[in-house]
N, C-alpha and C positions, 0 to 999 in steps of 0.2 A: 504493500500500500504506500509506503514512504517513497519508493522510487517512482511510482505512478504519479503521486502528487508533485514531486519535484519536476518530472518531465512535463507535466501539464501546466504548471504555474505560469510559464512564459506565454502560453497560448490561450489560457482561460482565466477569467477573473474570479470564478468560483468553481474550481475544479472538483470540489468534493461532491457536486451534484452529478458528476459523470457516473457515479455508482447507481444512479437511477436507471441507467441502461439495463440493469438486471431485470427491470419490469418487462422487457421484451419477451421474457419466457411466459408471461401470463397469456397473451393471445395465442401463442404457439400451443400451450397445453390445452386451452379451450378448443382449438382447431382439431387437435389430435383426438380428444375425447369425443368429438362429434362425428368422427369418421366411421361410424358403425354401418354395416351393410343394410340397405333398405329392405323392408319386408314387402314381398310381392303377393298380391291377391289377384287372381285371374278370373274374369267373368266372361262367359261365352258370348254374351250380347255385345261386348265391346272388344272382342278379340282383334278386330281390325285396327285398333288403336295401340297395339302392343309395341310397335316400333317407335311411336312418338314419345312415350315416357322416357325411353333410353336416351333419345336426343335431348330431351329437356333436362335429364339428370346430368349430362355432360356440361350443359350450359350452366347449371346450378353449381357444379364443382368449380368451373372457371370463375364464376362470380364470387364464390367463397374465397378462392385464392386471391382475387383482387382485393376483397375486403381485408383479408389477413395482411396483405402487403401494405395497404393504406394504414391500418391500425399500427403496424410495426413502425412505419414512417412517422406517424403522429407521436408515438411514445419516444422515438429517437429525437425528434425535433423538440419535444418538451424537455427532455434531459439536456439537450444542447443549449436551449434558451436559458434554463436555470444555471448552467455552467458559464454562460456569457462568454462566448469565444471572442478572441481578438484577431483581426486579420491585418495584414500589411498591404499598403498601397503606396504607389509612388507619390512623393510630395515635393515636387521641384520648387526651387526658390521662386518667389513671386515679387515683382516690383509693385509700385504704387501702394505700398503699405507704410503706415505711419504709426510709430510707437510714441505715446505722449507721456511725459513726466507728470504724475498726479499732483505735483506741487503747482502746476499751472492753473490759474483761475479760468473759469468758464468763458468770461468775456474776452480774455487774451487768446484763448484757444479758438473761439469763433472768429476772431479777427485774422488769425493765422490761416485757418482753413478757408476763409473768404479770399485770401490772397494766393493760396496754393490749393486749387480745386481739382488737382489731378489725382488725389488719393482716393482709391476705391475701398480701402480697408483701413480703419483707424482703430487702434487698440490702446488701452492703458499700458504703460511700461511696467510690467510685472514679470516675475519668473514664469508665470503661466498667464500670458496676456489675455485680457477679456475685452469685448467690444466697448467702444467709448460710450454707448448709450446705457451701460450698466452704472449703478451708483459709484461715485468717485471713491476709490480705495485709499487707504493710508499710504503715504509716501514710503517707498521701499528703500533699502540700501542700494544705491545706484550701482556701486562697484560690483556687488555680488549678482545683482539682477542682470546687468549687461553681460557679465561673464557667463551666466547660465544660458543666455540666448545666443552666444557667439557661434555655437555649432548646430543651431536649430535650423534646418533647411527652410522651414516655413517663413522665418524672419531673417534669412541670410542676406537678403537684398533690400532691407528696409531703410526708411528714413527715421532718425531719432530726433525728437523734439524735447529739449531740456529747458528747464526754467532759467538756468544760468550757464554761461559759457565756461565758467570755472567752478569746479566741484571738489569736495574733500576727497582726499586719497583714502584707500582702504587698507586691508590687512595683507594683501598680496597683489601680485601683478594683475592688471585688468586684461581680460581676454576679450578681443573684439573681432568682428567680421571685417575683412578688408573692403567689403562692398557697402558698408554702412555710409549713409550721408548724414552729417550732423547739422542740427539747427539749434539755436538758443534764442530766447526772447530777451535776455539781459546779458550784458557782457561781463558783469562783475561776478561776485561770489555770493552765495546765500549768507544772510546774517547769522552769526553763531547763536545757537540756542542754549539757554541755561539748562543744566541737568534737572531732572525731576527729583525733588527732595521730599522725603517723608520722615515722620517721627513715630516711633512705636514706644509706647509707655508715656509717662508724664513728661519726660524730657527735662534737661537742666534749665534753670530759671533764666539764663542769659540767651537761650536759643532764639526765642521770638524776637528779642531786641536786636540780635546780630543779623538775622535775616532781613528785618526791616531796614537796618542800616545799609546792608548790601543793595537792597532794592532801590533805596534813595540815591545811592552813590553811583553805581555802574551797572546793575543787573535788574532793570525794571520788570522783567518777566519772571523773575524767580519767585517761587511761593513754596510754602511748607504745608504739606498734607499731613493729616493725623490719622493713623491707622489704629484699629481696635485690637487686632490679634495677629499673630505671626503668620497664620495661614493665608492672610490676604496680601502678603508680600509677593510680588511678581517682578522678576528682573526684566520682563518684556515691557512693563508699564512704569518701572521705577529705576532711577539711576543710583541715587544715594539714599541711605537709610541711617537715621540717628537712633541708636538703641540705648536705653537708659535704665535697664532693669538688672540689678545685681544677680549674680548666679551663673549657672551654666547657659551657654548659648543654645537656643532652640534649634533643632535639626532643620526646620524650615528656613531659618535665617542663614544657616551654613549653605543650604542649597541655593539660596538667593545669591550669595557671593560666588559660588561655583558657576552659576549661570552668567556671570559678568557684572554683578552689582558691586557697589562699594559700601561696606558696613563701617560705621564710625561709632566707637564706644570709648569708655574709659577703662581703667584697670579692674573695676569691680565685676566685669564680665569675663568669664573663663570658657575656654573651649573644652570639648570632650576629647581627652587625650592630649597629645603634644602637637603643637604647630610650630613651624620654623619662623618665628618672629625675628625680624631684623631691626636694629635700631635705625632711626631716621635722624640724620644730622640736622642740627638747628638748636635754637634756644629752648624750645619746648621738648621735654622728654617724651619721645614718640617711638612707636614700633609698628611694623606692618608685616603681614603674612599673606602670601599668595595662596588662594584657594580656587582651583579650577581656572576660570577666565577672569575672575575678579580678585579683590583684595580686601583685607580687614585692617583698618587703621585704628590703633588703640593708644589712647593717652595713658601714660604710666602713672598719672596721679588722679585723684578724685576731682573731676571737673565741677563739682559743687562747691569746692573750696574757694574762699575769697581771693586767694593768690592766683587762681586760674582765670577768673572772669573780670577782675577789676583792672582792666587794661584798656586804654583808649584804642589801641590798634587790634583789638581782638577780632572784629569781623574780617578785616583784611588778612590777618594771619590764618584764621580758620579757612578762608577760601583758598589761599595758597597751599596750605597743607592738604586739604581735601583734593583739590584739583591735581596736585602732583601725584597722588596715588590712584586716581581714577583712570585706568587704562583706556576705557571706552571714550572718555572725554579727550584724552590726549590724542587718540586716533582721529577724532573728528577735527582736531585743531592742527593736524599735520599740514604739510605743504599741499596746495591744491593742484589739481590737474585740469588742463584746458582742452576743450574739444578741438582746438587748432593744433595741439601737440599732445595727443593722447598717449600716456605712458603704458601702452598696452602690448599684449602679445597677440599678433594676428593669427587667427586659427585658419590653417590652410583648407582649401576645398576638399582635399583628400581625406580630411578628418571628419567630414560631415556625412551623415547617413541620410540620403535623400529618400527616405521612406518613413511612413508613420503608421501607427497602429490605429485601427478604428473598430468599432463594435457594430456588427450587422444585426442588432436586436430588432430593429423595425422591419427589416427584410424577412427575418425568420418568423416574425409574428404574422406578416401577411401570408407567407407560404403555409404556416400552420392553419390559419383561418380558411384558406382555399382547400387544403387537403381535408380539413374537418367537414366542410360543406360537401365535398365530393363523397366522402365516406358516408355521411348521413343520407345523402341522396340515393346512393346505391343500396344502403341497408334498408331504407324505407321502401324502395322499389322491390327489393327481394321479399319483404314481408307481404307486399301486395300480390306478388305472383304466387306465393306459397299456397294460399287457400284455393286459388283457381286450379292449381295442379292437383290438389287433394280431391276436389270435386270430380275431376276427370277419372281418377283412379276408382272412386266409389261407384 
């Protein structure tokens, strides 16, 4: 069974349903059980009709075989539809396709399409592009999204419309199609976004004051969210987390760091087991430990003490210390790449598979309906003929 599932998984979406083909034995058994010899009753008055029933019986046997074949086909089709097969078809590169950065506002997009009306297919720029008439998705990681599309035959010869001509770099080399044509609405770079900051627990008394000071000074879009429990912490929705509850670190928070978040606490929070904390150089006694893709920044003294928060430069110092440990924020602030000089690795045409998988579910459904109608028509006709033949024998 294991080798059968492994062999089928690349051609079927639900290969476990192929075992329904065992139901083909049901009509075969019924057919065999009904193959008993007919009982002959001869009447002298209708002797001249003896040859006719034999010819009728041959036609009945042929009709039964046809019904058997149709029913076997119906059961086979039903099992195949449940298993949902995937077929390959050629998918050559197509031009007149536009991939649109979701950061672009609708008015700006309409203006661009009005000036460039040659595009017959317009999609949102995503790893799995969707038509432009679907709801606007969240802005993706451009670096990874474009790299994922670089060897996709369907979008191999597309136009790329970005909001900005200059964009942040990523974690690795950008893979591009040498046939892409680049467009941008603005020549500059997107404004830097402040990280999403949350607080779990009561928090130190200076926190709200420090955040307000940062907002008034240089980060007007920064805000502090308050969370009620550790299970609501999600690294996809949150960048930095302030944790102020003494004791062992909850497993959910360690998972948050491993997923790429930055955890900030003081010395009263302890890990489960040992973590390789390293001292951070500076005036403040700090240490940090890498966990997965994120890091845990821990102050070595109680940040509730007056010596910690009675400092005029506290907000600026906090920001510098936190930003220095946030690898995701550092990645966003690296040197930018321009569409005029993309630092990418062109994917050669030889590395592209010009074929795609598609599901013939609708075709199979129509064939199933036609075969079912044919089977029902023959079966009902067979029942109508049977009484007439019985009356002749009587």
